[in-house]
C-alpha positions in Angstrom: 60.7 -14.6 -70.7 62.8 -14.2 -67.6 61.0 -13.1 -64.5 62.0 -10.1 -62.5 62.1 -10.8 -58.8 59.2 -9.1 -56.9 57.3 -8.1 -60.0 54.5 -10.5 -59.4 54.1 -9.3 -55.8 54.0 -5.7 -57.1 51.3 -6.6 -59.6 49.4 -8.4 -56.9 49.6 -5.4 -54.6 48.5 -3.1 -57.5 45.5 -5.4 -58.2 44.5 -5.4 -54.5 44.8 -1.6 -54.4 42.6 -1.3 -57.5 40.0 -3.6 -56.0 40.0 -1.6 -52.8 39.6 1.7 -54.7 36.7 0.1 -56.7 34.9 -0.7 -53.4 35.6 2.7 -51.9 32.4 4.4 -53.2 30.2 1.6 -51.7 32.2 1.8 -48.4 31.7 5.6 -48.3 28.0 5.2 -49.0 27.7 2.7 -46.1 29.7 5.0 -43.9 27.4 7.9 -44.9 24.3 5.9 -44.1 25.7 4.9 -40.7 26.5 8.5 -39.9 22.9 9.5 -40.8 21.6 6.7 -38.5 23.9 7.9 -35.7 22.7 11.5 -36.2 19.0 10.3 -36.0 19.8 8.3 -32.9 21.5 11.3 -31.3 18.6 13.5 -32.1 16.2 11.0 -30.6 18.3 10.7 -27.5 18.5 14.5 -27.2 14.7 14.7 -27.4 14.3 11.9 -24.8 16.8 13.7 -22.5 14.8 17.0 -22.9 11.6 15.2 -22.1 13.1 13.5 -19.1 14.5 16.9 -17.9 11.0 18.4 -18.2 9.5 15.5 -16.3 12.2 15.8 -13.6 11.5 19.5 -13.2 7.8 18.8 -12.8 8.4 16.1 -10.3 10.7 18.4 -8.4 8.1 21.1 -8.3 5.5 18.6 -7.0 7.9 17.3 -4.3 8.7 20.9 -3.3 4.9 21.6 -3.0 4.2 18.4 -1.0 7.3 18.3 1.2 6.1 20.9 3.8 2.6 19.4 4.3 4.0 15.9 4.6 6.7 17.0 7.1 3.9 18.7 9.1 2.1 15.4 9.3 5.0 13.6 10.9 4.3 14.4 14.5 0.7 13.3 14.2 1.6 10.1 12.4 4.1 9.3 15.1 1.5 9.8 17.8 -1.0 7.6 15.8 1.7 5.0 15.4 2.3 4.9 19.2 -1.4 4.5 19.8 -1.7 1.7 17.3 1.2 0.0 18.9 -0.7 -0.2 22.2 -1.8 -3.8 22.9 -5.3 -2.5 23.8 -5.9 -1.7 20.2 -5.7 -5.4 19.3 -8.7 -6.0 21.5 -10.9 -3.4 19.8 -12.3 -5.7 17.1 -13.3 -8.4 19.6 -14.8 -5.7 21.9 -16.9 -4.2 19.1 -18.0 -7.7 18.0 -19.2 -8.4 21.6 -21.0 -5.0 21.8 -22.7 -5.7 18.5 -23.7 -9.2 19.6 -25.1 -8.0 22.9 -26.7 -4.7 21.8 -28.3 -5.7 18.5 -30.8 -8.2 20.1 -31.6 -5.5 22.8 -32.2 -2.9 20.1 -34.4 -5.3 18.1 -36.4 -6.0 21.3 -36.8 -2.3 22.0 -38.1 -1.7 18.4 -40.6 -4.5 18.8 -41.7 -3.1 22.2 -42.1 0.3 20.6 -44.1 -1.1 17.8 -46.4 -2.9 20.2 -46.8 0.2 22.3 -47.8 2.1 19.2 -50.3 -0.6 18.4 -51.8 -0.5 22.0 -51.9 3.3 21.9 -53.7 3.1 18.6 -56.2 0.6 20.0 -56.9 2.7 23.1 -57.5 5.8 21.0 -60.0 4.0 18.8 -61.9 2.6 21.8 -62.6 6.0 23.4 -65.9 7.5 22.5 -66.5 11.1 21.6 -68.3 11.6 25.1 -65.2 10.3 26.8 -63.0 12.7 24.8 -65.2 15.6 26.1 -64.7 14.5 29.7 -61.0 14.2 29.3 
């Protein structure tokens, strides 16, 4: 049988078109599933954005509330900073340590002396007789 030129190409093209049409329902189902996933992702993103917006509004309210008191602290903090930058402040720990080392033994000695005086006073009170108390 003689062949017509281009007939086999036409049959090949019709066969490919038929195969493509057969796969069309599956492709549409895949596309539909992808659109549903995209819709869910968009909904989730919108909820996240709404939540972030609420959080930003709360933070803005807090910042507004705290801004004035923090600004009011600035002059005092600058003064404290100047004081702390003074080289004399660096000597404070050593000075306190020396005072502690010098005064603590003195305080301990005073407490011991006070305790001894209390003991001596107690002894003297016990040694007095009732007749001496009447004379005093």
